C-alpha positions, -999 to +999 in steps of 0.1 A: -470-376+820-475-364+856-449-337+852-465-325+819-499-322+837-483-303+866-466-279+841-498-273+823-518-268+854-491-245+867-494-225+835-532-223+839-529-212+875-503-185+866-526-173+838-555-170+863-534-152+889-520-129+863-554-119+850-567-114+885-537-091+893-542-071+861-579-066+870-569-054+905-543-032+890-567-013+868-592-010+895-629-011+895-638+025+887-629+025+850-601+045+833-587+074+853-594+109+841-566+126+824-563+105+792-540+079+780-509+093+797-526+092+831-538+057+825-504+044+814-488+061+845-514+044+868-506+010+852-468+014+855-472+025+891-495-003+901-479-031+922-508-054+911-499-049+874-462-055+882-471-087+900-493-098+871-464-093+847-440-112+869-465-141+872-470-140+834-432-144+831-434-176+851-464-187+831-443-182+799-416-206+812-441-232+824-460-231+791-429-237+770-417-264+793-451-281+789-450-277+751-416-293+750-432-324+766-467-326+752-484-323+718-500-289+711-533-307+704-533-318+741-517-288+757-538-261+742-572-276+752-559-280+788-549-243+786-586-235+780-591-243+817-577-208+822-611-195+812-627-216+840-602-204+865-608-167+856-645-171+860-640-187+894-615-160+905-639-133+892-666-146+914-647-156+945-617-133+946-630-102+928-666-107+940-680-101+905-715-112+896-714-142+872-745-150+853-761-184+850-753-183+813-716-177+820-716-206+845-731-229+818-705-218+793-678-225+818-692-260+824-692-265+786-655-256+785-648-282+812-668-308+794-649-299+761-615-303+778-625-337+792-638-348+758-607-337+740-581-347+766-598-371+790-581-403+780-547-387+781-552-373+816-552-408+832 
């Protein structure tokens, strides 16, 4: 069970890192002027987007390895912790403002994961 938990947490971590890289890759100033072609060019030329795609490749492998070892009814709720990680990364890595309402929702997700999976985590 320890390996399964590590695979799932690795998948969650890769998801969070990938999303953070994607956000860095598209920047903070909105879509570039010049339309869809310019936006696509900026995405393809961004090292952050490339890193995010690579991390998502690893996440894909970890997720399937975890699914081969755990029931989906356990693995998928644990994957919801990605939402928690993204909120934390948004606040502490990207320095975004996170409202109290969003923090409360994030806490609700953690409580939900513990309720659904708690006995299997020990």
